[in-house]
Backbone as CSV, one residue per row, in Angstrom:
resi,resn,N_x,N_y,N_z,CA_x,CA_y,CA_z,C_x,C_y,C_z
1,UNK,42.677,3.180,-22.241,42.561,2.166,-21.214,43.364,2.605,-19.988
2,UNK,42.760,2.483,-18.815,43.424,2.871,-17.579,44.083,1.646,-16.970
3,UNK,45.372,1.761,-16.718,46.118,0.662,-16.130,45.915,0.661,-14.620
4,UNK,45.605,-0.508,-14.063,45.423,-0.627,-12.619,46.793,-0.741,-11.969
5,UNK,47.092,0.205,-11.080,48.407,0.256,-10.449,48.437,-0.424,-9.093
6,UNK,47.289,-0.659,-8.524,47.212,-1.268,-7.203,45.843,-1.030,-6.609
7,UNK,45.687,-1.414,-5.382,44.400,-1.316,-4.699,44.276,0.005,-3.948
8,UNK,43.086,0.576,-3.984,42.803,1.797,-3.232,41.711,1.478,-2.230
9,UNK,41.961,1.773,-0.972,40.970,1.548,0.080,40.728,2.853,0.821
10,UNK,39.472,3.101,1.132,39.099,4.287,1.901,38.607,3.803,3.259
11,UNK,39.223,4.292,4.330,38.864,3.868,5.683,37.455,4.322,6.046
12,UNK,36.784,3.518,6.865,35.442,3.861,7.341,35.421,5.232,8.004
13,UNK,36.482,5.561,8.744,36.543,6.848,9.438,36.547,8.009,8.450
14,UNK,37.185,7.821,7.308,37.217,8.870,6.283,35.816,9.081,5.724
15,UNK,35.111,7.993,5.468,33.737,8.089,4.968,32.852,8.776,5.999
16,UNK,33.042,8.450,7.279,32.253,9.079,8.348,32.513,10.580,8.414
17,UNK,33.752,10.988,8.230,34.078,12.422,8.246,33.433,13.126,7.053
18,UNK,33.501,12.511,5.881,32.862,13.099,4.695,31.364,13.254,4.941
19,UNK,30.739,12.231,5.499,29.306,12.297,5.810,29.026,13.399,6.823
20,UNK,29.879,13.523,7.833,29.706,14.555,8.854,29.785,15.958,8.286
21,UNK,30.690,16.170,7.347,30.807,17.483,6.706,29.556,17.766,5.874
22,UNK,29.044,16.748,5.187,27.824,16.924,4.388,26.628,17.264,5.272
23,UNK,26.581,16.690,6.469,25.487,16.983,7.406,25.471,18.465,7.751
24,UNK,26.639,19.065,7.883,26.728,20.477,8.253,26.089,21.392,7.213
25,UNK,25.910,20.906,5.986,25.270,21.698,4.933,23.752,21.769,5.098
26,UNK,23.195,20.864,5.895,21.746,20.847,6.124,21.495,21.557,7.455
27,UNK,21.048,22.784,7.399,20.955,23.648,8.579,20.002,23.136,9.647
28,UNK,18.997,22.373,9.258,17.985,21.926,10.211,18.395,20.680,10.991
29,UNK,19.600,20.146,10.742,20.012,18.869,11.326,21.367,18.999,12.000
30,UNK,21.549,18.249,13.081,22.877,18.083,13.669,23.032,16.623,14.057
31,UNK,24.264,16.138,14.006,24.544,14.747,14.343,24.550,14.603,15.848
32,UNK,23.926,13.543,16.329,23.874,13.266,17.760,25.106,12.483,18.170
33,UNK,25.621,12.812,19.325,26.719,12.023,19.866,26.148,11.025,20.852
34,UNK,26.928,10.035,21.160,26.489,9.026,22.116,26.745,9.495,23.530
35,UNK,26.752,8.569,24.436,27.047,8.877,25.824,28.540,9.032,26.027
36,UNK,28.949,9.188,27.263,30.351,9.394,27.608,31.242,8.293,27.048
37,UNK,30.843,7.037,27.207,31.684,5.935,26.760,31.762,5.857,25.239
38,UNK,30.639,6.116,24.577,30.659,6.098,23.116,31.521,7.240,22.585
39,UNK,31.427,8.417,23.208,32.260,9.544,22.784,33.739,9.216,22.948
40,UNK,34.095,8.591,24.068,35.482,8.217,24.318,35.947,7.199,23.281
41,UNK,35.115,6.212,22.988,35.471,5.201,21.991,35.661,5.837,20.621
42,UNK,34.821,6.791,20.277,34.945,7.455,18.981,36.251,8.241,18.902
43,UNK,36.643,8.893,20.008,37.905,9.643,20.009,39.087,8.697,19.836
44,UNK,39.023,7.564,20.519,40.113,6.596,20.427,40.194,6.006,19.025
45,UNK,39.035,5.657,18.459,38.999,5.006,17.149,39.009,5.986,15.987
46,UNK,38.841,7.284,16.262,38.902,8.291,15.216,37.633,8.445,14.401
47,UNK,36.509,7.960,14.889,35.264,8.055,14.136,34.554,9.370,14.365
48,UNK,33.460,9.551,13.659,32.633,10.735,13.838,31.456,10.385,14.727
49,UNK,31.122,11.256,15.652,30.027,11.023,16.579,28.712,10.881,15.831
50,UNK,27.927,9.881,16.212,26.599,9.718,15.642,26.570,9.173,14.227
51,UNK,27.717,8.809,13.681,27.780,8.269,12.324,28.584,6.976,12.356
52,UNK,27.988,5.909,11.838,28.745,4.664,11.716,28.690,4.199,10.264
53,UNK,29.752,3.548,9.850,29.905,3.137,8.456,30.236,1.658,8.408
54,UNK,29.590,0.954,7.492,29.975,-0.431,7.222,30.099,-0.584,5.711
55,UNK,31.014,-1.458,5.306,31.266,-1.618,3.884,31.351,-3.104,3.559
56,UNK,30.612,-3.516,2.531,30.700,-4.869,2.001,31.084,-4.721,0.539
57,UNK,32.253,-5.250,0.205,32.849,-5.063,-1.115,32.974,-3.562,-1.364
58,UNK,32.351,-3.028,-2.400,32.430,-1.585,-2.659,31.126,-0.873,-2.343
59,UNK,30.254,-1.502,-1.550,28.968,-0.908,-1.183,29.029,-0.403,0.253
60,UNK,28.670,0.854,0.435,28.753,1.510,1.740,27.356,1.673,2.337
61,UNK,27.244,1.365,3.627,26.028,1.654,4.380,26.407,2.608,5.502
62,UNK,25.650,3.691,5.623,25.918,4.703,6.641,24.704,4.801,7.550
63,UNK,24.943,4.694,8.854,23.894,4.876,9.858,24.165,6.185,10.582
64,UNK,23.137,7.034,10.660,23.295,8.346,11.285,22.246,8.547,12.366
65,UNK,22.678,9.098,13.478,21.779,9.501,14.558,21.781,11.018,14.569
66,UNK,20.590,11.615,14.366,20.540,13.064,14.216,19.495,13.701,15.115
67,UNK,19.619,15.000,15.226,18.648,15.853,15.891,18.145,16.839,14.845
68,UNK,16.830,17.062,14.828,16.229,17.975,13.857,15.648,19.166,14.608
69,UNK,15.817,20.349,14.037,15.273,21.560,14.663,13.752,21.531,14.640
70,UNK,13.150,21.987,15.736,11.699,22.036,15.857,11.108,22.886,14.734
71,UNK,10.044,22.396,14.131,9.369,23.117,13.058,9.809,22.699,11.669
72,UNK,10.949,22.029,11.567,11.432,21.577,10.261,10.665,20.320,9.849
73,UNK,10.317,20.196,8.576,9.617,18.994,8.111,10.581,17.795,8.115
74,UNK,10.444,16.928,9.097,11.421,15.866,9.359,11.679,15.000,8.124
75,UNK,10.638,14.508,7.485,10.814,13.617,6.337,11.604,14.301,5.221
76,UNK,11.246,15.536,4.923,11.918,16.286,3.852,13.376,16.577,4.213
77,UNK,13.608,16.983,5.448,14.968,17.296,5.898,15.851,16.049,5.833
78,UNK,15.332,14.921,6.280,16.120,13.682,6.269,16.396,13.207,4.843
79,UNK,15.448,13.385,3.950,15.663,13.014,2.549,16.768,13.891,1.939
80,UNK,16.730,15.180,2.218,17.782,16.091,1.751,19.132,15.669,2.317
81,UNK,19.152,15.316,3.595,20.374,14.853,4.249,20.921,13.613,3.538
82,UNK,20.060,12.644,3.267,20.491,11.429,2.578,21.097,11.754,1.212
83,UNK,20.460,12.635,0.465,20.970,12.999,-0.862,22.337,13.673,-0.780
84,UNK,22.501,14.599,0.162,23.779,15.320,0.292,24.908,14.377,0.708
85,UNK,24.620,13.488,1.665,25.639,12.542,2.129,26.009,11.580,1.003
86,UNK,25.021,11.045,0.316,25.268,10.113,-0.794,26.131,10.774,-1.865
87,UNK,25.768,11.973,-2.263,26.512,12.688,-3.295,27.955,12.939,-2.863
88,UNK,28.144,13.400,-1.637,29.498,13.703,-1.151,30.359,12.448,-1.088
89,UNK,29.831,11.382,-0.510,30.618,10.152,-0.356,30.950,9.550,-1.722
90,UNK,29.966,9.465,-2.606,30.229,8.870,-3.918,31.183,9.722,-4.749
91,UNK,31.027,11.042,-4.701,31.889,11.935,-5.481,33.331,11.899,-4.988
92,UNK,33.517,11.931,-3.677,34.875,12.027,-3.132,35.603,10.691,-3.032
93,UNK,34.857,9.581,-2.945,35.519,8.282,-2.760,35.421,7.357,-3.960
94,UNK,34.431,7.575,-4.823,34.223,6.651,-5.934,33.525,5.371,-5.518
95,UNK,33.095,5.298,-4.266,32.390,4.115,-3.766,30.890,4.261,-4.000
96,UNK,30.178,3.144,-4.010,28.728,3.126,-4.182,28.064,3.142,-2.810
97,UNK,27.187,4.110,-2.558,26.444,4.165,-1.298,25.175,3.346,-1.477
98,UNK,25.089,2.253,-0.734,23.954,1.338,-0.818,22.774,1.837,0.005
99,UNK,23.059,2.386,1.204,21.979,2.869,2.077,22.505,3.919,3.039
100,UNK,21.638,4.883,3.338,21.904,5.867,4.390,20.695,5.827,5.309
101,UNK,20.893,5.241,6.464,19.818,5.095,7.441,19.890,6.245,8.428
102,UNK,18.810,7.010,8.525,18.775,8.179,9.404,17.789,7.910,10.529
103,UNK,18.273,8.043,11.736,17.416,7.894,12.913,17.335,9.247,13.609
104,UNK,16.139,9.831,13.631,15.935,11.103,14.325,15.692,10.770,15.791
105,UNK,16.625,11.190,16.654,16.543,10.847,18.071,15.987,11.965,18.935
106,UNK,16.169,13.198,18.497,15.678,14.319,19.300,15.241,15.464,18.397
107,UNK,14.492,16.367,19.006,14.096,17.611,18.358,14.775,18.740,19.130
108,UNK,15.434,19.641,18.417,16.075,20.797,19.055,15.061,21.925,19.159
109,UNK,14.843,22.388,20.374,13.916,23.495,20.592,14.720,24.690,21.064
110,UNK,14.814,25.723,20.230,15.544,26.945,20.588,14.943,28.099,19.873
């Protein structure tokens, strides 16, 4: 039996950073940043650009704004992204990921 020693809380910013690192594993995707004011707010608040986190009880919802490389199958890439983020967040935090909403805002042409 495991004795409960106290409460453990993981900050939204920590979850956003974990999600951001997981995004880097998917080569066809990059996280979109907001405009000048959103970037400034993220720096002040310590969040990750293009990733927002909300938590109700122990259920996490992650909203991501991404850019996908031209030619990549968008649906497949986003599904892979969701799986990687879910696995990373649940493994590292012990929290339950309820939803990962991915919004593809741009296509990278290079």
